[in-house]
A tleap script that builds the chain and sets N, CA, C and O, in Angstrom:
source leaprc.protein.ff14SB
mol = sequence {
  NMET LYS THR LYS LEU PHE ALA LEU LEU LEU
  LEU THR GLY THR SER MET PHE ALA ALA HIE
  PHE TYR VAL GLY VAL GLY VAL GLY TYR PRO
  GLY TYR TYR ALA PRO ALA PRO VAL ALA VAL
  TYR ALA PRO PRO PRO PRO PRO ALA VAL SER
  TYR TYR CYS PRO PRO SER PRO GLY LEU GLY
  TYR SER TRP VAL ALA GLY TYR TRP TYR PRO
  SER GLY PRO ARG TYR ALA TRP ARG ALA GLY
  TYR TRP ALA ARG PRO ALA TYR ALA ARG SER
  TYR TRP VAL ALA PRO ARG TYR TYR GLY HIE
  ARG TYR TYR GLY GLY TYR TRP ARG CARG
}
set mol.1.N position { -333.991 97.434 -87.776 }
set mol.1.CA position { -334.158 98.325 -87.617 }
set mol.1.C position { -334.838 98.194 -86.746 }
set mol.1.O position { -335.404 99.240 -86.429 }
set mol.2.N position { -335.175 96.996 -85.916 }
set mol.2.CA position { -335.127 96.844 -84.601 }
set mol.2.C position { -334.335 97.084 -83.724 }
set mol.2.O position { -334.786 97.391 -82.620 }
set mol.3.N position { -333.162 97.033 -83.894 }
set mol.3.CA position { -332.000 96.643 -82.885 }
set mol.3.C position { -331.900 98.527 -82.682 }
set mol.3.O position { -331.549 98.916 -81.568 }
set mol.4.N position { -332.196 99.541 -83.709 }
set mol.4.CA position { -331.639 100.472 -83.678 }
set mol.4.C position { -333.560 101.275 -83.289 }
set mol.4.O position { -333.498 102.416 -82.830 }
set mol.5.N position { -334.950 100.728 -83.464 }
set mol.5.CA position { -335.530 101.149 -82.112 }
set mol.5.C position { -335.187 101.281 -80.973 }
set mol.5.O position { -335.221 102.319 -80.312 }
set mol.6.N position { -334.652 99.725 -80.489 }
set mol.6.CA position { -334.078 99.414 -79.007 }
set mol.6.C position { -333.841 100.111 -78.583 }
set mol.6.O position { -334.424 100.732 -77.694 }
set mol.7.N position { -332.218 100.384 -79.402 }
set mol.7.CA position { -331.471 101.624 -78.595 }
set mol.7.C position { -332.208 102.785 -78.439 }
set mol.7.O position { -332.379 103.118 -77.267 }
set mol.8.N position { -332.811 103.667 -79.495 }
set mol.8.CA position { -333.581 104.795 -78.710 }
set mol.8.C position { -334.462 104.511 -77.741 }
set mol.8.O position { -334.326 105.308 -76.813 }
set mol.9.N position { -335.320 103.707 -77.551 }
set mol.9.CA position { -335.764 103.221 -76.700 }
set mol.9.C position { -335.149 103.353 -75.418 }
set mol.9.O position { -335.493 104.027 -74.447 }
set mol.10.N position { -334.050 102.486 -75.610 }
set mol.10.CA position { -333.209 102.620 -73.799 }
set mol.10.C position { -332.878 103.663 -73.762 }
set mol.10.O position { -332.719 104.122 -72.631 }
set mol.11.N position { -332.679 104.323 -74.621 }
set mol.11.CA position { -332.182 105.907 -74.868 }
set mol.11.C position { -333.096 106.894 -74.019 }
set mol.11.O position { -332.717 107.297 -72.919 }
set mol.12.N position { -333.896 107.137 -74.383 }
set mol.12.CA position { -334.879 107.905 -74.066 }
set mol.12.C position { -335.630 107.465 -72.708 }
set mol.12.O position { -336.194 108.376 -72.102 }
set mol.13.N position { -335.700 106.131 -72.151 }
set mol.13.CA position { -336.016 105.889 -70.798 }
set mol.13.C position { -334.498 105.896 -70.164 }
set mol.13.O position { -334.239 107.092 -70.033 }
set mol.14.N position { -333.890 105.479 -69.918 }
set mol.14.CA position { -332.714 106.190 -69.176 }
set mol.14.C position { -332.389 108.104 -68.696 }
set mol.14.O position { -332.105 108.776 -67.704 }
set mol.15.N position { -332.667 108.272 -70.129 }
set mol.15.CA position { -332.379 110.336 -69.854 }
set mol.15.C position { -333.751 110.540 -69.036 }
set mol.15.O position { -333.559 111.126 -67.971 }
set mol.16.N position { -335.060 110.201 -69.281 }
set mol.16.CA position { -335.908 110.579 -68.254 }
set mol.16.C position { -335.796 110.559 -67.000 }
set mol.16.O position { -336.086 111.539 -66.314 }
set mol.17.N position { -335.322 109.350 -66.469 }
set mol.17.CA position { -334.882 109.555 -64.905 }
set mol.17.C position { -333.505 110.073 -64.571 }
set mol.17.O position { -333.157 110.599 -63.514 }
set mol.18.N position { -332.894 109.876 -65.476 }
set mol.18.CA position { -331.363 111.650 -65.333 }
set mol.18.C position { -331.726 113.121 -65.485 }
set mol.18.O position { -331.078 114.163 -65.583 }
set mol.19.N position { -333.124 112.769 -65.465 }
set mol.19.CA position { -333.526 114.504 -66.064 }
set mol.19.C position { -333.508 114.933 -64.788 }
set mol.19.O position { -333.310 116.147 -64.734 }
set mol.20.N position { -333.653 114.347 -63.601 }
set mol.20.CA position { -334.383 115.064 -62.006 }
set mol.20.C position { -332.367 114.738 -61.272 }
set mol.20.O position { -331.595 113.790 -61.130 }
set mol.21.N position { -332.398 116.495 -60.986 }
set mol.21.CA position { -331.216 117.193 -60.153 }
set mol.21.C position { -331.651 117.702 -59.381 }
set mol.21.O position { -332.858 117.705 -59.138 }
set mol.22.N position { -330.546 118.450 -58.591 }
set mol.22.CA position { -330.995 119.298 -56.674 }
set mol.22.C position { -329.538 120.076 -57.582 }
set mol.22.O position { -328.697 119.962 -58.474 }
set mol.23.N position { -330.310 121.197 -56.103 }
set mol.23.CA position { -329.176 122.618 -56.453 }
set mol.23.C position { -329.527 122.784 -54.434 }
set mol.23.O position { -330.630 122.723 -53.890 }
set mol.24.N position { -328.317 122.972 -53.837 }
set mol.24.CA position { -328.465 123.011 -53.029 }
set mol.24.C position { -327.440 124.433 -52.553 }
set mol.24.O position { -326.311 124.506 -53.038 }
set mol.25.N position { -327.737 125.088 -51.971 }
set mol.25.CA position { -326.895 126.080 -51.203 }
set mol.25.C position { -327.224 126.492 -50.463 }
set mol.25.O position { -328.339 127.007 -50.385 }
set mol.26.N position { -325.966 126.417 -49.150 }
set mol.26.CA position { -325.509 127.018 -47.793 }
set mol.26.C position { -325.508 128.304 -47.866 }
set mol.26.O position { -325.000 128.870 -48.834 }
set mol.27.N position { -326.154 129.065 -46.715 }
set mol.27.CA position { -325.674 130.208 -46.092 }
set mol.27.C position { -324.698 130.404 -44.989 }
set mol.27.O position { -324.394 129.212 -44.996 }
set mol.28.N position { -324.063 130.815 -44.192 }
set mol.28.CA position { -323.169 130.992 -42.745 }
set mol.28.C position { -322.600 130.094 -43.226 }
set mol.28.O position { -322.549 129.535 -44.321 }
set mol.29.N position { -321.863 129.948 -41.614 }
set mol.29.CA position { -320.721 129.420 -41.586 }
set mol.29.C position { -321.383 127.568 -41.546 }
set mol.29.O position { -322.469 126.988 -41.552 }
set mol.30.N position { -319.436 127.124 -41.490 }
set mol.30.CA position { -319.900 125.447 -41.684 }
set mol.30.C position { -319.575 125.010 -40.497 }
set mol.30.O position { -318.667 125.244 -39.699 }
set mol.31.N position { -320.722 124.157 -40.544 }
set mol.31.CA position { -320.797 123.508 -39.054 }
set mol.31.C position { -321.937 123.222 -38.701 }
set mol.31.O position { -322.834 123.391 -39.526 }
set mol.32.N position { -322.301 122.643 -37.227 }
set mol.32.CA position { -323.736 122.482 -36.727 }
set mol.32.C position { -323.015 122.937 -35.382 }
set mol.32.O position { -321.988 122.667 -34.760 }
set mol.33.N position { -324.515 124.077 -35.243 }
set mol.33.CA position { -324.328 124.709 -34.184 }
set mol.33.C position { -325.786 124.142 -33.117 }
set mol.33.O position { -326.960 124.421 -33.362 }
set mol.34.N position { -325.326 123.360 -32.013 }
set mol.34.CA position { -326.597 123.014 -31.099 }
set mol.34.C position { -327.267 124.563 -30.482 }
set mol.34.O position { -326.582 125.514 -30.106 }
set mol.35.N position { -328.821 124.499 -30.503 }
set mol.35.CA position { -329.462 125.405 -30.042 }
set mol.35.C position { -329.127 125.238 -28.502 }
set mol.35.O position { -328.717 124.183 -28.018 }
set mol.36.N position { -329.425 126.799 -27.548 }
set mol.36.CA position { -328.626 126.694 -26.721 }
set mol.36.C position { -329.152 125.946 -25.709 }
set mol.36.O position { -329.792 125.113 -26.351 }
set mol.37.N position { -329.315 125.678 -24.527 }
set mol.37.CA position { -329.821 124.411 -23.577 }
set mol.37.C position { -330.523 125.325 -22.694 }
set mol.37.O position { -330.322 126.539 -22.712 }
set mol.38.N position { -331.481 124.650 -21.796 }
set mol.38.CA position { -333.022 125.368 -21.242 }
set mol.38.C position { -332.181 125.950 -20.576 }
set mol.38.O position { -332.396 127.128 -20.862 }
set mol.39.N position { -331.079 125.922 -19.634 }
set mol.39.CA position { -330.846 126.541 -18.837 }
set mol.39.C position { -329.992 127.724 -19.212 }
set mol.39.O position { -329.062 127.862 -18.417 }
set mol.40.N position { -330.015 128.528 -20.077 }
set mol.40.CA position { -329.219 129.436 -20.972 }
set mol.40.C position { -329.784 130.696 -19.987 }
set mol.40.O position { -331.012 130.766 -20.015 }
set mol.41.N position { -329.136 131.690 -19.134 }
set mol.41.CA position { -329.843 132.978 -18.678 }
set mol.41.C position { -330.738 132.800 -17.922 }
set mol.41.O position { -331.690 133.572 -17.803 }
set mol.42.N position { -330.538 131.485 -17.126 }
set mol.42.CA position { -331.647 130.975 -15.451 }
set mol.42.C position { -330.841 131.515 -14.656 }
set mol.42.O position { -329.789 132.117 -14.869 }
set mol.43.N position { -331.622 131.164 -13.306 }
set mol.43.CA position { -330.764 132.073 -12.248 }
set mol.43.C position { -330.093 130.580 -11.947 }
set mol.43.O position { -330.801 129.781 -12.561 }
set mol.44.N position { -329.287 130.040 -11.429 }
set mol.44.CA position { -328.181 129.287 -10.606 }
set mol.44.C position { -329.449 128.240 -10.227 }
set mol.44.O position { -330.602 128.638 -10.057 }
set mol.45.N position { -329.048 126.894 -10.130 }
set mol.45.CA position { -329.952 125.974 -9.233 }
set mol.45.C position { -329.595 125.970 -7.562 }
set mol.45.O position { -328.454 126.136 -7.129 }
set mol.46.N position { -330.707 125.765 -6.780 }
set mol.46.CA position { -330.594 125.821 -5.230 }
set mol.46.C position { -329.246 125.173 -5.010 }
set mol.46.O position { -328.335 124.902 -5.793 }
set mol.47.N position { -329.384 125.018 -3.791 }
set mol.47.CA position { -327.635 124.506 -3.252 }
set mol.47.C position { -327.808 123.275 -2.943 }
set mol.47.O position { -328.864 123.187 -2.316 }
set mol.48.N position { -327.234 122.129 -3.082 }
set mol.48.CA position { -327.090 120.923 -2.789 }
set mol.48.C position { -327.767 120.152 -1.828 }
set mol.48.O position { -327.513 120.600 -0.710 }
set mol.49.N position { -328.596 119.088 -1.785 }
set mol.49.CA position { -329.519 118.795 -0.501 }
set mol.49.C position { -328.455 117.473 0.291 }
set mol.49.O position { -327.914 116.623 -0.417 }
set mol.50.N position { -328.296 117.489 1.736 }
set mol.50.CA position { -327.776 117.159 2.176 }
set mol.50.C position { -328.596 115.741 2.537 }
set mol.50.O position { -329.812 115.751 2.726 }
set mol.51.N position { -327.738 114.447 2.613 }
set mol.51.CA position { -328.630 113.032 2.657 }
set mol.51.C position { -327.299 111.850 2.910 }
set mol.51.O position { -326.092 111.914 2.678 }
set mol.52.N position { -327.969 111.039 3.353 }
set mol.52.CA position { -327.291 109.308 3.760 }
set mol.52.C position { -327.175 109.178 2.620 }
set mol.52.O position { -328.116 109.357 1.848 }
set mol.53.N position { -325.772 108.772 2.178 }
set mol.53.CA position { -325.380 107.779 1.144 }
set mol.53.C position { -324.966 106.454 1.743 }
set mol.53.O position { -323.948 106.213 2.393 }
set mol.54.N position { -326.211 105.424 1.309 }
set mol.54.CA position { -325.972 104.276 1.266 }
set mol.54.C position { -324.972 103.222 1.321 }
set mol.54.O position { -324.108 103.474 0.482 }
set mol.55.N position { -324.748 102.253 1.890 }
set mol.55.CA position { -323.202 101.953 1.595 }
set mol.55.C position { -323.870 100.831 0.123 }
set mol.55.O position { -324.930 100.309 -0.225 }
set mol.56.N position { -322.343 100.950 -0.378 }
set mol.56.CA position { -322.203 100.363 -1.558 }
set mol.56.C position { -322.549 99.349 -2.104 }
set mol.56.O position { -321.737 98.473 -1.807 }
set mol.57.N position { -323.370 98.948 -2.794 }
set mol.57.CA position { -323.589 97.732 -3.366 }
set mol.57.C position { -322.896 96.525 -3.891 }
set mol.57.O position { -323.520 95.618 -4.441 }
set mol.58.N position { -321.486 96.511 -3.707 }
set mol.58.CA position { -320.692 95.869 -4.095 }
set mol.58.C position { -319.616 96.546 -4.994 }
set mol.58.O position { -319.531 97.741 -5.280 }
set mol.59.N position { -318.578 95.208 -5.489 }
set mol.59.CA position { -317.022 96.141 -6.072 }
set mol.59.C position { -317.543 96.513 -7.340 }
set mol.59.O position { -318.383 95.797 -7.884 }
set mol.60.N position { -317.024 97.833 -8.005 }
set mol.60.CA position { -316.835 98.124 -9.204 }
set mol.60.C position { -318.508 98.882 -9.134 }
set mol.60.O position { -319.356 98.905 -10.026 }
set mol.61.N position { -318.574 99.457 -7.730 }
set mol.61.CA position { -319.811 100.665 -7.843 }
set mol.61.C position { -319.249 102.088 -7.281 }
set mol.61.O position { -318.946 102.031 -6.089 }
set mol.62.N position { -319.028 103.492 -7.975 }
set mol.62.CA position { -319.310 104.265 -7.980 }
set mol.62.C position { -320.624 105.425 -7.784 }
set mol.62.O position { -321.639 105.731 -8.408 }
set mol.63.N position { -319.824 105.913 -6.334 }
set mol.63.CA position { -321.146 106.489 -6.108 }
set mol.63.C position { -321.409 108.058 -6.885 }
set mol.63.O position { -320.638 109.002 -7.055 }
set mol.64.N position { -322.813 107.862 -7.250 }
set mol.64.CA position { -322.708 109.556 -8.178 }
set mol.64.C position { -323.597 110.284 -7.359 }
set mol.64.O position { -324.779 109.961 -7.239 }
set mol.65.N position { -323.170 111.089 -6.885 }
set mol.65.CA position { -323.547 112.117 -5.582 }
set mol.65.C position { -325.040 112.948 -6.384 }
set mol.65.O position { -324.756 113.353 -7.512 }
set mol.66.N position { -326.599 113.250 -5.934 }
set mol.66.CA position { -327.303 114.046 -6.067 }
set mol.66.C position { -326.817 115.060 -6.570 }
set mol.66.O position { -325.676 115.513 -6.489 }
set mol.67.N position { -328.236 115.631 -7.414 }
set mol.67.CA position { -327.617 117.258 -8.257 }
set mol.67.C position { -328.891 117.123 -9.060 }
set mol.67.O position { -329.732 116.305 -9.435 }
set mol.68.N position { -328.448 118.766 -9.120 }
set mol.68.CA position { -329.774 120.052 -9.647 }
set mol.68.C position { -330.310 119.569 -11.151 }
set mol.68.O position { -329.373 118.853 -11.504 }
set mol.69.N position { -330.969 119.556 -11.891 }
set mol.69.CA position { -330.819 119.180 -13.015 }
set mol.69.C position { -331.900 120.059 -13.717 }
set mol.69.O position { -333.004 119.904 -13.193 }
set mol.70.N position { -331.887 121.019 -14.850 }
set mol.70.CA position { -332.595 121.541 -15.127 }
set mol.70.C position { -334.245 121.077 -16.065 }
set mol.70.O position { -334.148 120.787 -17.257 }
set mol.71.N position { -335.597 121.062 -15.402 }
set mol.71.CA position { -336.369 120.417 -16.060 }
set mol.71.C position { -337.565 121.314 -16.314 }
set mol.71.O position { -338.330 121.436 -15.358 }
set mol.72.N position { -337.956 122.166 -17.776 }
set mol.72.CA position { -338.535 123.363 -18.153 }
set mol.72.C position { -338.257 124.262 -17.435 }
set mol.72.O position { -337.483 123.948 -16.531 }
set mol.73.N position { -338.532 125.148 -17.457 }
set mol.73.CA position { -338.327 126.458 -16.204 }
set mol.73.C position { -338.468 126.212 -14.776 }
set mol.73.O position { -339.082 126.959 -14.014 }
set mol.74.N position { -337.706 124.827 -14.347 }
set mol.74.CA position { -336.997 125.376 -13.224 }
set mol.74.C position { -336.354 123.714 -12.996 }
set mol.74.O position { -336.652 122.806 -13.772 }
set mol.75.N position { -335.362 123.508 -11.703 }
set mol.75.CA position { -334.900 122.806 -11.834 }
set mol.75.C position { -335.261 121.163 -10.843 }
set mol.75.O position { -335.955 121.128 -9.827 }
set mol.76.N position { -334.964 120.639 -11.123 }
set mol.76.CA position { -335.479 119.376 -10.255 }
set mol.76.C position { -334.354 118.752 -9.552 }
set mol.76.O position { -333.197 118.766 -9.971 }
set mol.77.N position { -334.859 118.050 -8.158 }
set mol.77.CA position { -333.642 116.861 -7.447 }
set mol.77.C position { -333.053 115.786 -7.972 }
set mol.77.O position { -334.005 115.073 -8.287 }
set mol.78.N position { -331.818 115.088 -8.334 }
set mol.78.CA position { -331.865 114.084 -8.868 }
set mol.78.C position { -330.855 113.249 -7.618 }
set mol.78.O position { -329.650 113.430 -7.445 }
set mol.79.N position { -331.608 112.463 -6.973 }
set mol.79.CA position { -330.703 112.054 -6.024 }
set mol.79.C position { -329.419 111.079 -5.870 }
set mol.79.O position { -329.563 110.100 -6.603 }
set mol.80.N position { -328.516 111.056 -5.327 }
set mol.80.CA position { -327.536 110.088 -5.550 }
set mol.80.C position { -327.771 108.934 -5.588 }
set mol.80.O position { -328.860 108.494 -5.220 }
set mol.81.N position { -326.553 107.980 -6.159 }
set mol.81.CA position { -327.148 106.913 -6.381 }
set mol.81.C position { -325.721 106.244 -6.900 }
set mol.81.O position { -324.746 106.978 -7.056 }
set mol.82.N position { -325.626 104.563 -7.207 }
set mol.82.CA position { -324.897 103.308 -7.297 }
set mol.82.C position { -324.695 103.508 -8.284 }
set mol.82.O position { -325.782 103.892 -8.715 }
set mol.83.N position { -323.875 103.538 -9.217 }
set mol.83.CA position { -323.582 102.744 -10.431 }
set mol.83.C position { -322.696 102.198 -11.180 }
set mol.83.O position { -321.586 102.616 -10.854 }
set mol.84.N position { -322.646 101.379 -12.125 }
set mol.84.CA position { -320.627 100.817 -12.401 }
set mol.84.C position { -320.926 101.841 -13.737 }
set mol.84.O position { -321.967 102.201 -14.288 }
set mol.85.N position { -319.705 102.081 -13.935 }
set mol.85.CA position { -319.027 102.903 -14.531 }
set mol.85.C position { -319.031 102.710 -15.931 }
set mol.85.O position { -318.567 101.598 -16.180 }
set mol.86.N position { -319.416 103.429 -17.122 }
set mol.86.CA position { -319.816 102.981 -17.953 }
set mol.86.C position { -318.395 102.114 -18.752 }
set mol.86.O position { -318.612 100.995 -19.218 }
set mol.87.N position { -317.205 102.627 -18.839 }
set mol.87.CA position { -315.976 102.136 -19.282 }
set mol.87.C position { -314.878 101.968 -18.175 }
set mol.87.O position { -314.741 102.739 -17.225 }
set mol.88.N position { -314.062 100.777 -18.442 }
set mol.88.CA position { -313.406 100.312 -17.418 }
set mol.88.C position { -312.229 101.458 -17.080 }
set mol.88.O position { -311.701 102.049 -18.022 }
set mol.89.N position { -311.851 101.739 -15.741 }
set mol.89.CA position { -311.312 102.687 -14.892 }
set mol.89.C position { -311.935 104.091 -15.012 }
set mol.89.O position { -311.181 105.037 -14.785 }
set mol.90.N position { -313.440 104.390 -15.397 }
set mol.90.CA position { -313.548 105.374 -15.859 }
set mol.90.C position { -313.913 106.253 -14.381 }
set mol.90.O position { -313.847 105.564 -13.363 }
set mol.91.N position { -314.197 107.354 -14.243 }
set mol.91.CA position { -315.049 108.280 -13.195 }
set mol.91.C position { -315.769 109.186 -13.480 }
set mol.91.O position { -315.396 109.891 -14.418 }
set mol.92.N position { -316.971 109.500 -12.848 }
set mol.92.CA position { -318.249 110.588 -12.871 }
set mol.92.C position { -317.871 112.054 -12.628 }
set mol.92.O position { -317.905 112.545 -11.499 }
set mol.93.N position { -317.555 112.652 -13.587 }
set mol.93.CA position { -317.766 114.007 -13.746 }
set mol.93.C position { -319.161 114.945 -13.478 }
set mol.93.O position { -320.052 115.270 -14.263 }
set mol.94.N position { -318.982 115.218 -12.143 }
set mol.94.CA position { -320.503 115.830 -11.774 }
set mol.94.C position { -320.978 117.053 -12.559 }
set mol.94.O position { -320.304 118.075 -12.682 }
set mol.95.N position { -322.450 116.827 -13.190 }
set mol.95.CA position { -322.875 118.363 -14.106 }
set mol.95.C position { -322.269 119.584 -13.049 }
set mol.95.O position { -321.630 119.459 -12.004 }
set mol.96.N position { -322.729 120.775 -13.747 }
set mol.96.CA position { -322.051 121.483 -13.086 }
set mol.96.C position { -322.739 123.002 -14.037 }
set mol.96.O position { -322.967 122.954 -15.246 }
set mol.97.N position { -322.991 124.339 -13.116 }
set mol.97.CA position { -323.515 125.444 -13.745 }
set mol.97.C position { -322.466 126.575 -13.964 }
set mol.97.O position { -321.917 127.079 -12.985 }
set mol.98.N position { -322.164 126.999 -15.284 }
set mol.98.CA position { -321.194 128.088 -15.581 }
set mol.98.C position { -321.592 128.663 -16.080 }
set mol.98.O position { -322.414 128.621 -16.995 }
set mol.99.N position { -320.941 129.566 -15.436 }
set mol.99.CA position { -321.095 131.118 -16.946 }
set mol.99.C position { -322.782 131.274 -17.388 }
set mol.99.O position { -323.101 131.929 -18.380 }
set mol.100.N position { -323.747 130.618 -16.558 }
set mol.100.CA position { -325.510 130.504 -16.802 }
set mol.100.C position { -325.652 129.231 -17.971 }
set mol.100.O position { -326.620 128.675 -18.490 }
set mol.101.N position { -324.251 129.088 -18.086 }
set mol.101.CA position { -325.137 127.796 -18.420 }
set mol.101.C position { -325.139 126.223 -17.648 }
set mol.101.O position { -324.856 125.858 -16.507 }
set mol.102.N position { -325.621 125.496 -18.913 }
set mol.102.CA position { -325.744 123.950 -17.337 }
set mol.102.C position { -325.164 122.831 -17.876 }
set mol.102.O position { -325.946 122.301 -18.665 }
set mol.103.N position { -324.233 122.313 -17.792 }
set mol.103.CA position { -323.418 121.110 -18.312 }
set mol.103.C position { -323.831 120.079 -17.301 }
set mol.103.O position { -323.557 119.863 -16.121 }
set mol.104.N position { -324.757 119.407 -18.410 }
set mol.104.CA position { -324.949 117.459 -17.514 }
set mol.104.C position { -323.617 116.566 -16.746 }
set mol.104.O position { -322.584 117.138 -16.398 }
set mol.105.N position { -323.722 115.905 -16.662 }
set mol.105.CA position { -322.504 114.879 -15.978 }
set mol.105.C position { -322.346 114.185 -17.331 }
set mol.105.O position { -322.707 114.290 -18.503 }
set mol.106.N position { -321.439 113.243 -16.338 }
set mol.106.CA position { -321.121 112.072 -18.012 }
set mol.106.C position { -319.660 111.371 -17.335 }
set mol.106.O position { -318.924 112.152 -16.731 }
set mol.107.N position { -319.309 110.142 -17.419 }
set mol.107.CA position { -318.369 108.982 -17.349 }
set mol.107.C position { -317.608 110.218 -17.914 }
set mol.107.O position { -318.021 111.260 -18.423 }
set mol.108.N position { -316.232 109.704 -17.628 }
set mol.108.CA position { -315.092 110.815 -18.383 }
set mol.108.C position { -313.712 109.247 -18.304 }
set mol.108.O position { -313.385 108.500 -17.381 }
set mol.109.N position { -313.448 109.311 -19.170 }
set mol.109.CA position { -311.954 107.584 -19.213 }
set mol.109.C position { -310.416 108.225 -18.579 }
set mol.109.O position { -309.431 107.492 -18.494 }
savepdb mol mol.pdb
quit
């Protein structure tokens, strides 16, 4: 009798937690689509600023030239600087403005 009662208690206790289930429905195309960048349909950035390039601080440094980047509704100037490459034998690909879109700079192997 105790065994049957224990089995019944065990069965009802586990089924109480197993009753929770969820159903998800996705509508649209598969994949992730990021929101459009800030600079979409914005005027192109101003021309580059002329400035002095200081000497390299040492071996293994690469010069990252100054560039304009979107900062809210306008552009802000980022002065050039020396940096160590992120990867071995990598080089800096400068940011660009193409087709009414801003593409940030990155290190390429």
